[in-house]
N, CA, C and O of each residue as an XYZ file, in Angstrom:
476
protein
N     -47.268    -12.586     43.958
C     -46.039    -13.223     43.564
C     -45.389    -12.544     42.372
O     -44.168    -12.579     42.216
N     -46.186    -11.944     41.558
C     -45.625    -11.283     40.395
C     -44.785    -10.087     40.792
O     -43.821     -9.749     40.105
N     -45.140     -9.446     41.890
C     -44.361     -8.297     42.335
C     -42.961     -8.711     42.777
O     -42.020     -7.943     42.582
N     -42.787     -9.892     43.362
C     -41.462    -10.333     43.786
C     -40.596    -10.718     42.591
O     -39.374    -10.589     42.668
N     -41.180    -11.183     41.494
C     -40.425    -11.500     40.286
C     -40.044    -10.241     39.522
O     -39.052    -10.228     38.793
N     -40.819     -9.198     39.688
C     -40.580     -7.953     38.975
C     -39.215     -7.345     39.277
O     -38.540     -6.920     38.339
N     -38.767     -7.279     40.534
C     -37.429     -6.735     40.776
C     -36.332     -7.597     40.149
O     -35.340     -7.067     39.650
N     -36.503     -8.905     40.173
C     -35.504     -9.779     39.545
C     -35.473     -9.566     38.040
O     -34.407     -9.535     37.426
N     -36.638     -9.423     37.464
C     -36.710     -9.170     36.026
C     -36.050     -7.835     35.690
O     -35.315     -7.733     34.707
N     -36.304     -6.839     36.484
C     -35.708     -5.520     36.281
C     -34.193     -5.577     36.432
O     -33.458     -4.978     35.646
N     -33.731     -6.305     37.450
C     -32.282     -6.445     37.652
C     -31.645     -7.200     36.490
O     -30.589     -6.808     35.994
N     -32.287     -8.282     36.058
C     -31.761     -9.053     34.940
C     -31.733     -8.223     33.656
O     -30.789     -8.302     32.870
N     -32.777     -7.434     33.461
C     -32.831     -6.570     32.289
C     -31.727     -5.520     32.335
O     -31.092     -5.248     31.316
N     -31.489     -4.924     33.509
C     -30.414     -3.943     33.670
C     -29.047     -4.588     33.448
O     -28.173     -3.987     32.824
N     -28.860     -5.797     33.951
C     -27.593     -6.519     33.739
C     -27.389     -6.819     32.258
O     -26.288     -6.674     31.727
N     -28.479     -7.242     31.596
C     -28.382     -7.534     30.161
C     -28.032     -6.269     29.378
O     -27.206     -6.310     28.466
N     -28.650     -5.166     29.728
C     -28.352     -3.893     29.058
C     -26.904     -3.496     29.305
O     -26.223     -3.043     28.385
N     -26.426     -3.659     30.532
C     -25.026     -3.348     30.847
C     -24.083     -4.252     30.057
O     -23.054     -3.796     29.559
N     -24.436     -5.544     29.943
C     -23.602     -6.473     29.182
C     -23.550     -6.088     27.702
O     -22.494     -6.157     27.075
N     -24.687     -5.685     27.153
C     -24.723     -5.262     25.748
C     -23.887     -3.999     25.558
O     -23.152     -3.885     24.576
N     -23.994     -3.054     26.487
C     -23.188     -1.828     26.399
C     -21.701     -2.161     26.458
O     -20.905     -1.609     25.698
N     -21.331     -3.061     27.360
C     -19.926     -3.450     27.487
C     -19.447     -4.156     26.214
O     -18.334     -3.918     25.744
N     -20.305     -5.031     25.660
C     -19.963     -5.737     24.424
C     -19.748     -4.751     23.280
O     -18.767     -4.855     22.543
N     -20.656     -3.804     23.133
C     -20.540     -2.803     22.066
C     -19.273     -1.981     22.262
O     -18.568     -1.696     21.294
N     -18.975     -1.599     23.493
C     -17.778     -0.823     23.793
C     -16.514     -1.621     23.447
O     -15.594     -1.090     22.825
N     -16.473     -2.896     23.850
C     -15.317     -3.729     23.537
C     -15.181     -3.957     22.031
O     -14.072     -3.989     21.497
N     -16.306     -4.114     21.361
C     -16.284     -4.310     19.916
C     -15.742     -3.065     19.208
O     -14.970     -3.174     18.255
N     -16.143     -1.900     19.671
C     -15.638     -0.647     19.092
C     -14.133     -0.505     19.330
O     -13.400     -0.048     18.453
N     -13.681     -0.899     20.522
C     -12.244     -0.844     20.805
C     -11.477     -1.795     19.893
O     -10.396     -1.458     19.410
N     -12.037     -2.989     19.656
C     -11.395     -3.953     18.775
C     -11.313     -3.425     17.351
O     -10.283     -3.572     16.693
N     -12.376     -2.820     16.876
C     -12.375     -2.231     15.535
C     -11.331     -1.119     15.449
O     -10.599     -1.021     14.465
N     -11.268     -0.289     16.480
C     -10.294      0.803     16.502
C      -8.866      0.258     16.473
O      -8.009      0.798     15.774
N      -8.610     -0.808     17.231
C      -7.273     -1.404     17.234
C      -6.945     -2.027     15.878
O      -5.813     -1.923     15.408
N      -7.921     -2.667     15.253
C      -7.684     -3.261     13.929
C      -7.386     -2.191     12.886
O      -6.492     -2.356     12.056
N      -8.137     -1.099     12.932
C      -7.897      0.000     11.991
C      -6.523      0.615     12.233
O      -5.788      0.902     11.288
N      -6.183      0.816     13.501
C      -4.871      1.374     13.841
C      -3.754      0.468     13.343
O      -2.748      0.946     12.818
N      -3.930     -0.843     13.507
C      -2.921     -1.790     13.041
C      -2.773     -1.727     11.528
O      -1.655     -1.687     11.014
N      -3.901     -1.719     10.809
C      -3.855     -1.663      9.344
C      -3.182     -0.379      8.856
O      -2.357     -0.414      7.944
N      -3.533      0.741      9.459
C      -2.946      2.024      9.061
C      -1.446      2.030      9.364
O      -0.653      2.506      8.552
N      -1.054      1.503     10.526
C       0.358      1.458     10.894
C       1.155      0.585      9.939
O       2.242      0.963      9.504
N       0.614     -0.582      9.613
C       1.299     -1.481      8.670
C       1.397     -0.824      7.300
O       2.447     -0.871      6.659
N       0.312     -0.216      6.855
C       0.324      0.449      5.551
C       1.308      1.604      5.503
O       2.023      1.778      4.517
N       1.344      2.396      6.571
C       2.254      3.541      6.624
C       3.707      3.085      6.675
O       4.566      3.659      6.005
N       3.983      2.053      7.470
C       5.355      1.530      7.542
C       5.788      0.968      6.194
O       6.923      1.176      5.765
N       4.888      0.261      5.530
C       5.208     -0.272      4.200
C       5.429      0.850      3.200
O       6.325      0.776      2.359
N       4.616      1.881      3.297
C       4.747      3.019      2.394
C       6.087      3.729      2.589
O       6.752      4.077      1.613
N       6.480      3.943      3.832
C       7.748      4.624      4.108
C       8.929      3.769      3.660
O       9.847      4.261      3.004
N       8.900      2.475      4.021
C      10.000      1.590      3.619
C      10.059      1.464      2.100
O      11.140      1.486      1.511
N       8.896      1.332      1.468
C       8.859      1.251      0.008
C       9.323      2.539     -0.643
O       9.994      2.513     -1.675
N       8.966      3.673     -0.040
C       9.403      4.968     -0.567
C      10.904      5.137     -0.520
O      11.516      5.625     -1.470
N      11.497      4.731      0.593
C      12.964      4.826      0.719
C      13.633      3.909     -0.299
O      14.590      4.308     -0.962
N      13.132      2.681     -0.425
C      13.699      1.747     -1.401
C      13.539      2.294     -2.816
O      14.451      2.182     -3.635
N      12.379      2.884     -3.102
C      12.130      3.444     -4.432
C      13.109      4.578     -4.744
O      13.634      4.660     -5.854
N      13.349      5.440     -3.773
C      14.307      6.544     -3.973
C      15.694      5.993     -4.279
O      16.378      6.480     -5.179
N      16.106      4.975     -3.526
C      17.433      4.390     -3.756
C      17.510      3.708     -5.120
O      18.524      3.821     -5.810
N      16.452      3.003     -5.515
C      16.439      2.372     -6.836
C      16.465      3.414     -7.957
O      17.142      3.225     -8.967
N      15.734      4.504     -7.780
C      15.718      5.561     -8.794
C      17.103      6.188     -8.921
O      17.576      6.437    -10.030
N      17.750      6.443     -7.789
C      19.115      7.000     -7.856
C      20.065      6.042     -8.563
O      20.876      6.465     -9.387
N      19.969      4.765     -8.246
C      20.810      3.761     -8.904
C      20.513      3.732    -10.400
O      21.428      3.649    -11.219
N      19.257      3.799    -10.744
C      18.846      3.788    -12.146
C      19.372      5.011    -12.888
O      19.853      4.899    -14.016
N      19.281      6.165    -12.260
C      19.752      7.401    -12.906
C      21.256      7.353    -13.140
O      21.724      7.646    -14.240
N      22.019      6.982    -12.104
C      23.465      6.933    -12.265
C      23.883      5.836    -13.246
O      24.839      6.001    -14.004
N      23.160      4.718    -13.223
C      23.432      3.659    -14.193
C      23.145      4.115    -15.611
O      23.876      3.770    -16.540
N      22.088      4.886    -15.778
C      21.745      5.413    -17.105
C      22.816      6.380    -17.603
O      23.193      6.350    -18.775
N      23.302      7.235    -16.708
C      24.387      8.144    -17.105
C      25.632      7.363    -17.510
O      26.273      7.665    -18.516
N      25.962      6.354    -16.708
C      27.150      5.558    -17.024
C      26.988      4.860    -18.366
O      27.915      4.839    -19.175
N      25.807      4.287    -18.602
C      25.566      3.599    -19.865
C      25.556      4.581    -21.041
O      26.026      4.252    -22.130
N      25.027      5.772    -20.823
C      25.020      6.795    -21.879
C      26.438      7.192    -22.263
O      26.758      7.313    -23.445
N      27.290      7.395    -21.253
C      28.688      7.735    -21.547
C      29.404      6.576    -22.227
O      30.233      6.796    -23.110
N      29.094      5.336    -21.827
C      29.723      4.173    -22.448
C      29.320      4.075    -23.913
O      30.173      3.871    -24.777
N      28.026      4.220    -24.201
C      27.569      4.181    -25.594
C      28.177      5.351    -26.369
O      28.556      5.201    -27.531
N      28.268      6.518    -25.720
C      28.899      7.679    -26.358
C      30.350      7.421    -26.708
O      30.819      7.844    -27.765
N      31.070      6.727    -25.827
C      32.466      6.383    -26.125
C      32.545      5.416    -27.296
O      33.437      5.538    -28.135
N      31.620      4.450    -27.367
C      31.628      3.504    -28.484
C      31.345      4.212    -29.803
O      31.904      3.862    -30.842
N      30.467      5.216    -29.747
C      30.109      5.944    -30.961
C      30.997      7.163    -31.207
O      30.826      7.871    -32.200
N      31.946      7.405    -30.297
C      32.820      8.572    -30.347
C      32.030      9.876    -30.350
O      32.462     10.873    -30.927
N      30.864      9.858    -29.697
C      30.030     11.046    -29.610
C      29.153     10.908    -28.365
O      28.220     10.104    -28.347
N      29.450     11.690    -27.326
C      28.718     11.591    -26.071
C      27.240     11.923    -26.261
O      26.378     11.270    -25.670
N      26.944     12.919    -27.070
C      25.551     13.297    -27.301
C      24.775     12.151    -27.948
O      23.602     11.944    -27.637
N      25.424     11.408    -28.845
C      24.763     10.272    -29.490
C      24.453      9.185    -28.462
O      23.416      8.528    -28.548
N      25.333      8.996    -27.507
C      25.087      8.018    -26.441
C      23.856      8.379    -25.624
O      23.032      7.520    -25.310
N      23.741      9.659    -25.284
C      22.554     10.108    -24.547
C      21.309     10.022    -25.424
O      20.227      9.718    -24.923
N      21.442     10.282    -26.716
C      20.315     10.175    -27.641
C      19.819      8.739    -27.752
O      18.613      8.490    -27.774
N      20.760      7.792    -27.821
C      20.374      6.380    -27.887
C      19.616      5.985    -26.620
O      18.594      5.304    -26.694
N      20.111      6.408    -25.468
C      19.432      6.082    -24.205
C      18.058      6.753    -24.134
O      17.098      6.154    -23.650
N      17.964      7.994    -24.617
C      16.672      8.690    -24.615
C      15.675      7.951    -25.508
O      14.512      7.789    -25.138
N      16.125      7.507    -26.673
C      15.260      6.740    -27.571
C      14.812      5.425    -26.947
O      13.660      5.015    -27.091
N      15.740      4.770    -26.250
C      15.395      3.522    -25.568
C      14.321      3.761    -24.506
O      13.367      2.991    -24.395
N      14.486      4.839    -23.725
C      13.502      5.124    -22.676
C      12.169      5.567    -23.269
O      11.114      5.281    -22.703
N      12.208      6.256    -24.392
C      10.971      6.630    -25.074
C      10.225      5.377    -25.532
O       9.015      5.265    -25.334
N      10.939      4.447    -26.137
C      10.335      3.188    -26.577
C       9.785      2.407    -25.386
O       8.683      1.863    -25.452
N      10.545      2.351    -24.307
C      10.111      1.661    -23.096
C       8.865      2.326    -22.508
O       7.957      1.640    -22.039
N       8.822      3.652    -22.534
C       7.657      4.378    -22.033
C       6.407      4.103    -22.842
O       5.320      3.953    -22.284
N       6.557      4.036    -24.161
C       5.409      3.744    -25.029
C       4.895      2.335    -24.754
O       3.687      2.111    -24.682
N       5.812      1.392    -24.601
C       5.411      0.014    -24.283
C       4.683     -0.037    -22.941
O       3.677     -0.733    -22.807
N       5.188      0.694    -21.951
C       4.557      0.698    -20.622
C       3.172      1.323    -20.671
O       2.275      0.882    -19.952
N       2.980      2.335    -21.497
C       1.649      2.929    -21.641
C       0.658      1.912    -22.197
O      -0.488      1.849    -21.753
N       1.095      1.127    -23.156
C       0.213      0.123    -23.750
C      -0.072     -1.007    -22.761
O      -1.219     -1.427    -22.608
N       0.963     -1.492    -22.098
C       0.808     -2.608    -21.155
C       0.168     -2.131    -19.853
O      -0.595     -2.870    -19.231
N       0.470     -0.906    -19.439
C       0.002     -0.384    -18.159
C      -1.500     -0.266    -18.060
O      -2.050     -0.311    -16.960
N      -2.176     -0.115    -19.183
C      -3.632      0.015    -19.157
C      -4.314     -1.319    -18.909
O      -5.490     -1.343    -18.549
N      -3.628     -2.403    -19.087
C      -4.248     -3.725    -18.965
C      -3.741     -4.507    -17.769
O      -4.109     -4.249    -16.623
N      -2.898     -5.456    -18.066
C      -2.472     -6.424    -17.062
C      -1.682     -5.791    -15.917
O      -1.878     -6.158    -14.759
N      -0.807     -4.863    -16.222
C       0.005     -4.249    -15.170
C      -0.867     -3.530    -14.160
O      -0.647     -3.641    -12.954
N      -1.855     -2.794    -14.646
C      -2.760     -2.052    -13.759
C      -3.529     -3.004    -12.847
O      -3.637     -2.764    -11.644
N      -4.060     -4.076    -13.414
C      -4.817     -5.053    -12.629
C      -3.909     -5.736    -11.613
O      -4.315     -5.968    -10.474
N      -2.691     -6.057    -12.016
C      -1.740     -6.694    -11.107
C      -1.416     -5.782     -9.934
O      -1.355     -6.240     -8.793
N      -1.208     -4.499    -10.199
C      -0.913     -3.563     -9.120
C      -2.108     -3.390     -8.186
O      -1.933     -3.332     -6.968
N      -3.301     -3.307     -8.729
C      -4.500     -3.171     -7.897
C      -4.652     -4.389     -6.990
O      -4.912     -4.245     -5.796
N      -4.490     -5.581     -7.549
C      -4.605     -6.801     -6.743
C      -3.523     -6.872     -5.684
O      -3.767     -7.345     -4.574
N      -2.337     -6.408     -6.015
C      -1.241     -6.400     -5.046
C      -1.556     -5.481     -3.867
O      -1.297     -5.841     -2.718
N      -2.111     -4.301     -4.136
C      -2.478     -3.380     -3.055
C      -3.600     -3.951     -2.201
O      -3.585     -3.802     -0.979
N      -4.565     -4.598     -2.825
C      -5.667     -5.190     -2.070
C      -5.149     -6.293     -1.159
O      -5.563     -6.382     -0.003
N      -4.253     -7.132     -1.659
C      -3.682     -8.206     -0.845
C      -2.876     -7.631      0.312
O      -2.898     -8.175      1.416
N      -2.165     -6.536      0.064
C      -1.357     -5.904      1.109
C      -2.219     -5.473      2.289
O      -1.819     -5.646      3.440
N      -3.397     -4.913      2.017
C      -4.250     -4.409      3.085
C      -5.186     -5.465      3.662
O      -5.817     -5.225      4.690
N      -5.288     -6.627      3.024
C      -6.159     -7.672      3.532
C      -5.400     -8.932      3.888
O      -5.924    -10.034      3.727
N      -4.185     -8.792      4.364
C      -3.373     -9.957      4.676
C      -3.576    -10.416      6.118
O      -2.639    -10.430      6.917
N      -4.797    -10.786      6.431
C      -5.125    -11.260      7.778
C      -4.647    -12.655      7.968
O      -4.830    -13.231      9.040
C-alpha cells in the first residue's frame, strides 16, 4: 500500500514545488513593479521640480536685477543698488549656512523620505 501512496506524494510534492516557484516568480514581478513605480514617480517629481526650480530662479534673478536698479535709482547710484543687494544676499547666505546645518537639513531629509515612502 505504501507504493500506491508514493506516486501521490511525489505528485503533491512536485505540485507544491511548482506552486512555490510560481509564488516566488510572482513576488519578484511585484517587487519589480513596485521599484519601477517608485523610480518613475521619483523621476517625474525630479523633472517637474527641476523645471519649476529653473523658472523660480529666473524670476528671482530678474526680480533681483529690478530691485537693484530701483535701489540704485533711490540712491542715485546704480552700483550702490547692486552693492546693497549683494550685501543682503551675503547676509542671507550666512544665515542659511547657520540654519542649514540644523533644522533645515533635517526637514529636507524628512521631506525626501516621505516623498519616497508615500504608500
